N, C-alpha and C positions, 0 to 999 in steps of 0.2 A: 764336466761339460763335454758333450760329444763334439768331435771335430772331423773335418773332411781332409783326408790325407791322400796324396798321390805318391806311390812308391814305385820307383823303377827297379828292374831286376827282381821283381816280386815272385818269380817262378822258382827261385832256388836260393840257397845260401843265406847271406845276411838279409837280403831283401825279403825273402820268404818268411824268415823268422820275425822280422820287423812287422810285416803285414799281419801275421797271425797274432802277435801280441796286441797290436792295435785293435784288431777285430774283436779279440777276446775282451778287451776293455770297453767295447761298445762304440768305437769310432767307425766312421765310414771310410773304407779304404778302396781306392781305385788303383789296381795293380797294372803295371806296364812291363811287358817283356815280349820276346819274339813270339811266344805262344803260351797258352795255358793261363792267361790272365784276362782282366777286364778289357784291356787295350792291347792289341797286338801291334807292336811297333818296332821297326828296325832303326835303332839309334846310331847306326854306323853311317847314315846319310842324312843330309839336311832335310830332304823331303820326308824321310821317315820320322825325324825328330819333330818337325812341324806338325805332321799328321797326328802323331801320338799326343802331342800337347793339345791340339785342337779337340781330339776325341776325349781326352781326360777332362778338359775344361767343360765340354758338353755334358759328360756324365755327372760332373760335379754341380751342374746347374749354374755355371759361370763364376762361382766363388770357391776358391781352394784355401784352406787354412794352413796347409804345410805341404812341402815337397821334400821327399827324402830320396836322394839319388844314389842308388846302390848298384845299378847295372855296370858291369865291367868285365874285362878280359885280362888274362895274364899270359897270353901266348906271344911268342917272339915274332910277331908280324905287324905290319902297318895298321891293320884293322884295330889293334889294341889302342892306338892313338885316336882313331876315329870314334871309338866307343867311350874310352876312359876319359878323354878330355872334351872333345866336341860334342859327344853324346850326352855329357852331363851339362856343360855350360850352355850350349845352344838350346837344349830342352828346358833348362831352368829359366833362361831368358824369355823363352816363349810362354812360360807359365807366369811371368811376372804380373801381367795385367789381372789375371784371376786371383793371384795372391794379394795384390794391392786392394782388392775389394773386401778382404777379411778384416775382422776387428783385431786379430792377433796373428798375423802371417809369420811363417817361419820357414827356413830352408836349411837342410843339412846334406852334406855330401860325404862320400867315402874317399878318403885319401889312403895313405899307407905309410908305415914306417920305412918302406922301401924308398920313400922320397928322400931319405938321408943317404942312400947308396949312390954310387957313381951314375952320372947321367950324360946324355948327349946334349951339350949346351945349345948348339944351333937348333936342335929339335925342340927343346924347351922354349927357346925364343920364338920359333915359328908358331907354336901353339899359343903362346901369350899374345902374339901379334894378331891372332885370329886368322892366320893364313893356313887354312887346312890343306890346300894343294901342296904348298911347300913342305908342310909337316909330313904329309903322307909320302912325298918323294924322298925326304931324308930318312924316314922310317923304313921305307922299302929298300933303300940302299943299305941301311944298317942290318936289315933282316938277312941279307946275303952273306954276312959275316957272323959266324956263331958267337964270337966274342962280343960283338956289338949288339946282336939281336936281343940278348938278355938284358940289355940296358934300356930297351924301349919302354918296358913296363915302369921302372922307377922314374924315367923321364916324364911319363904321362902323369904320375902321381905328384911329382914335384910341381909340375905345371898347375895341377888342380889346387894344391895348397897355396901357391902364389896367386892364382886367380882369385881364390877366396879372400886372401889377405888384401889384394888390390881392390876388389870390387865391393867388399862388404861395407866399408865406411862411406861409399858414395851416395849421392842424392837418390839414385835409382833404388838402392836397397836400404841402407840405414835411414836415409832421408824419408823413405816411405814407410818407416817403422818395421822393416823386415830384417831380422837378424839372419845372417848367413855365416855358417860355420862348417867345419869338416871334422871327421873322426879318422884317426890313423890307426888301424888295427895292427897287431903283430901277426903271428901265424894263427889263422882261424881254421877250424876243422869244418870244411865245406866240400862240396863236390869239386871245386876248383883246385883244392890242395890234396884231395884224397889219394891220387896216384903218387904224388911226391912223398907223402908221409907213409906210404905203404911198405917201404923198405927201410932197413937200418941205415943204409947209405944216404937215402933221401932225408931221413930225419936228422942225421948228423950234419949234412950240408945245410939244411934249413936252420938248425939251431946255431950253427957257426955264424950265419948272416943275421939271424934274428934271435939273440939270446933273451930268454924270457924267465928270469929268476922267480917271478911271482906266478905260481900255478901253471906254468908252461903253456902249451897250446890251448887256445881259448875256443869256447863254443860261440856260435853265431849270436846267441842271445846276449852275450856280454857287450857286443857292439850295438845290437838292436836297442837295448835299453838306454844306452847313452844317446843314440840318435833320437829316440823318442823324447828324452828329456830336453835335448837341444831344440826340438820343434814343439815343445809344450808352451803353454802360456807362462809357466813359471820362469822360463828363460827370457828375461827382459833385457839383459845387457851383454851377454857374450857376443862379440862381434869380430868376425874375421879370423877366428882361432882354428888351428888344427890341434885337436886334443888327442894325445897319444895314449890310446887304450891298448897297451901292448905288452903287459906283463913285466914292464921295466926295461924293455929293449932300448928305448930312447935314452934312459938314464945311464945304462951300461955303455952304450956306444958314444954318447956325447959328454958324459961326465957331469960333475956338479956345477961347472961354470960355463954357461952359454951366453953370458952377458958382457963380459969385460972387453971382448973384441970391439964393442961399439962405444966404449967410454969416451974416446976422443970426439966422436961424432956428437954424442949427447952433450958434452961440455960445450962444443962449438954452437950447437943449437940453442942452448940456454944463454950463452953469451950474446947471440944474435937477438934473442927475445928481450933480454935485459937492456941491450942497447936501444932497441926499438921503443921500449917503455920509457926510457930516460929522455927521449926526445920531446 
């Protein structure tokens, strides 16, 4: 069954690969990017996000079956926060009315395994609070310090994964029958990483931070196909997940036990539920 997709960042990298696979499968794809796509939109500003969402909705005839948010930056500047977090969340929220009209609406975003790296906690908090002015100020200050500047990107990706987990089960999304999930890639071979991977030193540094025992660096299509499944009709129950499609980097870095830290909280919760039921 042909569906109507809106794909941000459709001019290059993962977004371009995703859009092409969908088109080849016979779906209608409305691409959004700065230029070279159906909708020219600057997702670094509120006005640009709203305008892009309105134009994408118009081109779709008012109903959108899925939004795949791929637009992003990895530069050590404040604009990375504007695009990676607010450019995703505000755009998706603006698309919610068009999604709600679909019989099987879906949303998928790009996070990153970098979300597990060190972050700037106040920056993450400001993003999750929806305070773009404060987030941009913190990021601008961080950008002045080479050590802190490189933490802007992982901070934006952690905020995205937390936003997905927080918002997905709410009435606005799950309650409206709209699964919202994210994919966290490892090192993807795209124009964004081309320069970094062009030297032996760059590759070694990348692999130290992102160890990928399964097949090493990945093509954009490996992420595109997962995004497409998450936004297909077949995905009826994935909700609020960040799926690490990263060649094993998550498992290497976090090990086999990512659950026991929460055992005491789980026991307390079940004790509370049991006590409530016994009344």
